[in-house]
C-alpha positions in Angstrom: 68.5 169.4 8.1 70.7 171.6 10.3 68.2 174.4 10.9 68.9 174.1 14.7 72.3 175.7 14.2 72.3 179.4 14.9 73.3 181.7 12.0 75.9 184.1 13.2 78.1 186.6 11.4 81.2 184.9 10.0 84.7 186.2 10.5 86.0 183.8 7.9 86.2 184.0 4.1 85.9 181.1 1.7 89.7 180.9 1.4 89.8 180.2 5.2 87.9 177.0 4.8 89.7 173.6 4.1 87.1 172.6 1.6 86.2 175.1 -1.1 83.5 174.9 -3.7 84.3 175.3 -7.3 81.3 176.3 -9.4 81.2 176.8 -13.2 78.6 179.4 -14.2 78.6 178.4 -17.8 77.8 174.7 -17.1 75.3 175.2 -14.3 71.6 174.8 -15.3 70.4 176.1 -11.9 68.5 172.9 -11.2 69.0 173.2 -7.5 70.0 169.5 -6.9 73.3 170.4 -5.3 71.8 172.7 -2.7 69.0 170.2 -1.8 71.4 167.3 -1.3 74.2 169.0 0.7 74.1 167.4 4.2 75.4 170.5 6.0 73.8 173.3 4.0 77.2 174.5 3.0 75.9 176.0 -0.3 72.9 178.1 -1.2 71.4 179.8 -4.2 72.6 183.3 -4.5 72.0 186.4 -6.6 75.2 188.0 -8.0 75.6 191.5 -9.4 78.5 191.9 -11.8 80.0 195.2 -12.9 81.4 195.6 -16.4 83.5 198.8 -17.1 82.9 200.1 -20.6 85.9 202.0 -21.9 85.3 204.2 -24.9 87.8 204.8 -27.6 89.5 208.2 -27.2 90.0 210.5 -24.3 86.9 212.7 -24.5 84.3 210.3 -23.2 84.5 208.9 -19.7 84.3 205.2 -18.9 80.9 204.0 -17.8 79.6 201.1 -15.8 77.2 198.4 -16.8 75.7 196.0 -14.3 74.3 192.5 -14.9 72.5 190.2 -12.5 72.7 186.5 -12.6 71.8 183.6 -10.3 74.2 180.9 -9.0 75.7 179.0 -6.1 77.3 180.7 -3.1 79.4 178.9 -0.5 78.6 179.8 3.1 81.5 180.8 5.3 80.0 180.3 8.8 82.0 177.5 10.5 78.7 175.9 11.5 78.0 175.3 7.8 81.5 174.6 6.6 81.8 172.3 3.6 82.8 168.7 4.6 84.1 167.7 1.2 81.6 164.8 0.7 81.1 165.6 -3.0 77.4 164.8 -3.0 76.9 168.1 -4.9 79.2 166.7 -7.7 77.5 163.3 -7.7 74.0 164.7 -8.4 75.0 167.5 -10.8 74.0 166.6 -14.3 76.7 168.7 -15.9 79.6 168.3 -13.5 79.4 172.1 -12.8 80.3 171.9 -9.1 82.8 170.1 -6.9 84.7 170.6 -3.6 88.5 171.0 -3.5 90.6 170.7 -0.4 93.0 173.6 0.3 95.9 172.0 2.3 97.2 175.4 3.3 94.0 176.5 5.0 94.3 176.4 8.8 91.9 179.0 10.0 88.7 176.9 10.5 90.3 174.8 13.3 90.4 177.9 15.5 86.7 178.5 15.1 85.3 174.9 15.7 84.4 175.7 19.3 81.4 178.0 18.9 79.3 178.3 22.1 82.2 176.9 24.1 81.7 173.4 22.8 84.7 171.6 21.5 84.4 169.8 18.2 82.9 166.3 18.0 82.9 164.1 14.9 82.9 160.6 13.6 85.5 158.7 11.6 89.0 157.9 12.8 92.3 159.6 13.6 93.2 162.2 11.0 96.5 160.6 10.0 97.1 158.5 7.0 100.2 156.9 8.5 100.0 153.2 9.2 102.8 151.0 10.7 101.0 147.9 9.5 101.4 148.9 5.9 105.2 149.0 6.4 105.4 145.4 7.5 106.5 142.8 4.9 106.2 139.1 4.8 109.8 137.9 4.2 109.7 134.1 4.9 109.0 132.4 1.6 109.3 128.6 1.7 110.9 127.2 -1.4 113.5 124.5 -0.8 113.3 124.7 3.0 109.6 123.9 3.7 106.8 122.7 1.4 105.4 125.8 -0.2 101.6 125.4 -0.9 99.6 126.5 -3.9 97.0 129.0 -2.7 94.7 128.2 -5.5 94.8 124.4 -5.2 95.4 123.4 -1.6 92.7 123.3 1.0 93.2 125.7 3.9 91.6 125.8 7.3 91.5 129.6 8.1 89.3 129.4 11.2 90.4 130.3 14.7 89.1 129.6 18.2 87.2 132.1 20.4 87.1 131.0 24.0 89.3 129.6 26.8 91.2 126.8 25.1 92.2 124.2 27.7 94.0 121.0 27.3 91.9 117.8 27.6 93.2 117.2 31.1 92.5 120.7 32.3 89.1 120.6 30.7 88.1 117.4 32.4 89.3 118.9 35.7 87.3 122.0 35.3 84.2 120.0 34.4 84.6 117.8 37.5 85.1 120.8 39.8 82.6 123.2 38.4 80.1 121.1 36.4 81.0 123.0 33.2 84.0 123.6 31.0 84.9 126.8 29.1 82.8 127.1 25.8 84.8 127.6 22.6 83.6 128.8 19.2 85.3 128.0 15.9 85.0 131.2 13.8 86.5 133.1 10.9 89.4 135.3 12.0 87.9 138.5 10.4 85.1 139.8 12.7 82.9 142.7 12.0 83.4 144.9 15.1 80.8 146.6 17.3 78.7 149.2 15.4 75.4 149.7 17.1 71.9 149.8 15.9 71.6 153.5 16.2 75.1 154.4 15.2 74.3 152.7 11.9 71.1 153.2 10.0 68.5 150.4 9.9 69.3 149.7 6.2 73.0 149.4 6.9 72.6 147.2 9.9 70.2 144.9 8.0 72.6 144.7 5.1 75.4 143.6 7.4 73.3 141.0 9.0 72.1 139.7 5.6 75.7 139.5 4.4 76.9 137.6 7.4 74.0 135.2 7.2 74.8 134.5 3.5 78.5 133.9 4.3 77.5 131.3 6.9 74.5 129.6 5.4 75.5 129.5 1.7 79.3 129.7 1.7 80.2 127.9 5.0 82.4 130.8 6.3 81.8 131.1 10.1 81.8 134.9 10.0 80.7 136.7 13.2 79.4 140.3 13.8 79.3 142.3 17.0 76.2 144.3 17.8 77.9 147.3 19.4 76.4 148.7 22.6 73.0 149.7 21.4 71.1 146.5 22.1 69.6 144.3 19.4 66.3 144.2 17.5 63.9 141.8 19.3 63.3 139.8 16.1 67.0 139.0 15.8 67.2 137.9 19.4 64.6 135.3 18.8 65.9 134.0 15.5 68.3 131.2 14.6 70.7 133.8 13.2 71.6 134.9 16.7 74.4 132.3 16.7 76.3 134.5 14.2 76.1 137.5 16.5 78.4 138.7 19.3 76.3 140.7 21.8 78.2 143.7 23.2 77.4 145.2 26.6 78.9 148.5 27.6 78.8 150.9 30.5 75.4 152.4 29.4 73.7 149.0 29.3 71.5 150.3 26.5 69.1 147.6 25.2 70.1 145.0 27.7 66.7 144.9 29.4 65.3 143.5 26.2 68.2 141.1 25.8 67.9 139.7 29.4 64.1 139.3 29.0 64.6 137.5 25.7 67.0 134.8 27.0 64.3 132.3 27.8 62.9 132.7 24.3 66.2 132.5 22.4 66.3 129.6 19.9 70.1 129.5 19.9 72.8 131.0 22.1 74.8 134.0 20.7 78.3 133.4 19.5 79.8 135.3 22.5 79.4 138.2 24.9 81.8 141.2 24.5 82.0 143.5 27.5 83.2 146.8 26.3 85.4 148.7 28.8 87.2 150.9 26.2 87.4 151.9 22.6 90.6 152.8 20.6 89.1 155.9 19.1 88.3 157.5 22.4 90.2 156.0 25.3 88.8 156.9 28.7 85.4 157.9 27.2 82.2 155.9 27.0 80.0 155.6 23.9 78.0 158.5 22.6 74.9 158.6 20.5 73.8 162.2 19.9 70.2 163.3 20.1 70.0 163.8 16.3 69.9 160.0 15.9 67.6 158.9 18.8 64.3 158.6 17.1 61.3 156.5 18.2 62.7 153.2 17.0 66.2 153.7 18.6 64.6 154.9 21.8 62.4 151.8 22.0 65.2 149.4 21.5 67.5 151.2 24.0 64.8 151.8 26.5 65.3 155.5 26.8 63.2 158.7 26.0 63.2 159.9 22.5 65.4 162.9 21.3 68.0 163.0 24.0 71.8 162.4 23.7 72.9 159.1 25.1 76.4 159.2 26.6 77.8 156.1 28.3 79.9 156.5 31.5 83.6 156.0 31.1 83.5 153.0 33.4 81.0 150.4 34.4 79.5 151.7 37.6 80.3 149.8 40.8 83.3 148.2 39.0 86.5 150.1 39.8 89.1 147.3 39.6 90.0 144.4 37.3 89.0 142.0 40.0 85.6 143.5 40.5 85.0 143.6 36.7 85.8 139.9 36.4 83.8 138.9 39.4 80.7 141.0 38.8 80.5 141.2 35.0 82.3 138.3 33.3 81.1 135.8 35.8 77.5 137.1 35.8 77.3 137.1 32.0 78.7 133.5 31.9 76.1 132.5 34.5 73.2 134.1 32.6 73.7 131.7 29.7 74.5 128.7 31.8 78.3 128.9 31.1 77.6 128.0 27.4 78.7 131.3 25.9 82.3 132.7 25.8 82.6 136.1 27.6 85.5 138.4 27.1 86.3 142.1 27.7 87.2 144.7 25.1 89.6 147.5 26.1 91.4 150.4 24.4 95.1 149.8 23.8 97.1 151.5 26.5 100.1 151.0 28.8 97.8 149.3 31.3 96.7 146.5 28.9 99.2 144.1 30.4 97.7 144.5 33.8 94.3 143.6 32.5 95.7 140.6 30.6 97.6 139.2 33.6 94.4 139.2 35.7 92.5 137.5 32.9 95.0 134.7 32.6 94.3 133.7 36.2 90.5 133.7 35.8 88.7 130.7 34.4 85.7 132.7 33.2 87.6 135.0 30.7 87.4 133.7 27.1 90.0 136.2 25.7 90.9 139.8 25.4 90.0 142.3 22.6 92.3 145.3 22.2 91.4 148.3 20.1 94.2 150.5 18.8 94.3 154.3 18.3 93.3 154.1 14.6 89.9 152.6 15.4 86.9 154.4 14.1 83.8 155.7 16.0 80.4 157.2 15.3 80.9 160.1 17.8 83.9 161.4 19.8 85.7 164.5 20.7 88.2 165.5 18.1 91.0 165.8 20.7 90.4 162.2 21.9 90.6 160.8 18.4 93.7 162.7 17.3 95.8 162.8 20.4 94.9 159.8 22.7 95.4 156.1 22.4 98.1 153.5 21.8 99.2 151.9 18.5 97.8 148.4 18.2 100.9 146.6 16.8 103.2 147.2 19.8 100.5 146.8 22.4 99.4 143.5 20.9 103.0 142.3 20.7 103.6 143.1 24.4 100.5 141.1 25.4 101.3 138.1 23.3 104.9 138.0 24.7 103.4 138.1 28.2 101.2 135.1 27.3 104.2 133.3 26.0 106.2 133.9 29.2 103.3 132.5 31.2 102.7 129.6 28.9 99.2 130.7 28.0 99.6 131.7 24.4 97.6 128.7 23.2 94.9 129.2 25.9 93.8 132.8 25.9 93.0 134.3 22.4 93.9 138.0 21.6 91.6 140.0 19.4 93.1 143.0 17.7 91.5 146.0 16.1 92.1 149.6 15.1 93.1 150.8 11.7 93.1 147.4 9.9 92.6 148.0 6.2 93.0 151.8 6.7 94.8 152.1 3.4 92.8 149.3 1.7 95.4 146.6 2.6 92.9 144.5 4.7 94.4 141.1 4.3 98.1 142.2 4.6 97.3 144.2 7.8 95.3 141.3 9.3 98.0 138.8 8.5 100.6 141.0 10.1 98.6 141.3 13.3 98.0 137.5 13.3 101.7 136.9 13.1 102.3 139.4 15.8 100.0 137.3 18.1 96.4 138.0 17.4 94.0 135.0 17.0 91.6 137.2 15.1 91.0 140.8 14.1 88.0 143.2 14.2 87.1 145.7 11.5 84.5 148.5 11.4 85.4 151.5 9.3 86.6 149.3 6.5 83.2 147.6 6.4 81.5 151.0 6.0 83.9 152.0 3.2 83.9 148.7 1.3 80.3 147.7 2.0 78.4 151.0 1.6 80.8 153.5 0.0 81.5 155.6 3.2 83.0 158.9 2.2 84.9 159.6 5.4 88.7 159.8 5.2 91.8 160.7 7.3 91.9 164.0 5.4 88.9 165.0 7.6 86.5 164.5 4.7 82.9 164.1 5.7 83.1 162.6 9.2 79.6 163.8 10.2 78.6 160.3 11.5 77.7 161.9 14.8 74.9 164.3 13.7 72.8 161.9 11.6 73.2 163.6 8.2 75.4 161.0 6.5 75.0 161.7 2.8 75.2 157.9 2.0 72.6 157.0 4.6 75.1 154.7 6.5 74.9 156.5 9.9 71.7 158.4 9.6 68.3 157.7 11.2 66.5 160.0 8.8 64.5 157.8 6.3 65.0 160.4 3.6 68.7 159.6 3.8 69.0 155.9 4.7 66.6 155.0 1.9 69.5 155.8 -0.4 71.1 152.7 0.9 70.0 149.3 -0.5 70.5 146.6 2.2 70.8 143.9 -0.5 73.6 145.8 -2.2 75.4 146.2 1.2 75.1 142.4 1.8 76.5 141.7 -1.7 79.5 144.0 -1.0 80.1 142.3 2.4 80.2 138.9 0.7 82.5 140.3 -2.0 85.2 141.7 0.3 85.1 138.6 2.5 85.8 136.3 -0.5 88.5 138.7 -1.7 90.1 138.8 1.8 90.0 135.0 2.0 91.9 134.6 -1.3 94.5 137.2 -0.3 95.0 135.7 3.1 95.7 132.3 1.5 98.2 134.0 -0.8 100.1 135.3 2.2 100.2 132.2 4.3 100.6 129.6 1.5 104.4 130.4 1.1 104.8 129.7 4.8 103.8 126.1 4.3 100.8 126.5 6.6 97.4 125.1 5.7 95.8 123.5 8.7 96.1 126.5 11.1 96.7 130.2 11.2 100.3 131.4 11.7 99.5 133.0 15.1 102.6 134.5 16.6 104.9 133.5 13.7 106.8 136.7 13.9 109.9 135.3 12.2 108.0 135.7 8.9 107.8 139.5 9.3 110.2 142.2 8.4 110.3 146.0 8.3 112.6 148.7 7.0 112.3 150.8 10.2 115.0 149.7 12.6 113.3 151.1 15.8 110.0 149.5 14.9 111.8 146.1 14.2 113.4 146.2 17.6 110.2 147.2 19.3 108.1 144.5 17.7 110.8 141.8 17.8 110.8 141.2 14.0 113.6 141.3 11.4 115.1 144.6 10.2 115.3 144.5 6.4 116.5 147.1 3.9 
């Protein structure tokens, strides 16, 4: 699959690689399954010559050598073919004769990941297992002070509002002056974030859409999903399921010719329009879909030639200020749908987030602000951007919410938080913490891939080859030989499973607060943390 990579003499040994293959000669049946399934060709069949020294009894006869030849598995040491630790070899081995092990002490490979003068690019998220959100505790438990609720018996309204939420008086005033009032959607607070058709395989994308449709149609949970910046299949644009979709437009405008032409034929309006200006995993960079994944189908949807890399500019062209962006993009998108669809920008968390927010509060067209923190995932980015750039989501969100409180707009302009939610598996706890810090809803992406399809990527730099289209699970590949491993119906089933689990856990967290009719947005007095500096920075209680 990676035959385009040049084979060059390696200066590394196996012990220099972070992932090292352990192979048991006695258990191996030489079936070849491991070598055929390896996504990066890190192992190959090899011929080994072993010398045995025959030592005679006594001193008169000299020792002799005997040689035996056997066949087995050899690990390649060229950095271009370094093992990624995905364990696919172990999964297909009938005798458990092979497995990768990580050597934490190996550091040599990182100095050789720039062959040809090209710095390393990869998928996944920041290679750090630390998470501030996991340290936050929920310390306000109503017993005799407030009526504590039974999470299993009481009815809860866990929906939130997406859109400019005006008072009845302001709404009537806007309607009288402009002939329209800001559209508002009532949705579930856990949104599947932007992962494009192209970044994800057709089977993965179809499975997500099926899961979201089932949650809405059968279970009555108003879950929404963002398309990412790769456009949308024409069939979905003209279906009734479009109302569950947030259409994302980014600086590359890929697929938007098809979307604009489909507007007159749309049976329903989309849930919202998300204008992507930044992404937490790679602040300052645009999107990137590498040529490995731009096949005939992806090229047709995006309106580009086949087999070329598709980098998006870091900014929307002709828009170089907040005012220009609002006037040219947010307003024009609102007008395209007759002011019936909420339109909001998405930015990467940074020290300039407050400047963007302050401008949005003065603009009647903006329906909210999505902020993506440094732990957000991506399908392709430079390693240096993912590991060393960005802003933590918790403090950035808190600053923005406090600014809204100071201007009296905290109930008018919703904040959408993302980046590292559920990073350690604690999805409901992380989401609840961000809601109490001021978010009206949260977005997840990497967690969906891990829980919904068994993504192997981790913060230990395991796998993370989303960018080159050789995903061993078929989640981020456009190769039918790989994505056929993924059953869309199984993905949909897992999406439904983790949403129902999340719903139960979220009720368990907010029930002791005595809240059942609304989310505890900004209820920071219910939070505590054992880190004094973090408590002071976030404005929550310090507990030990």
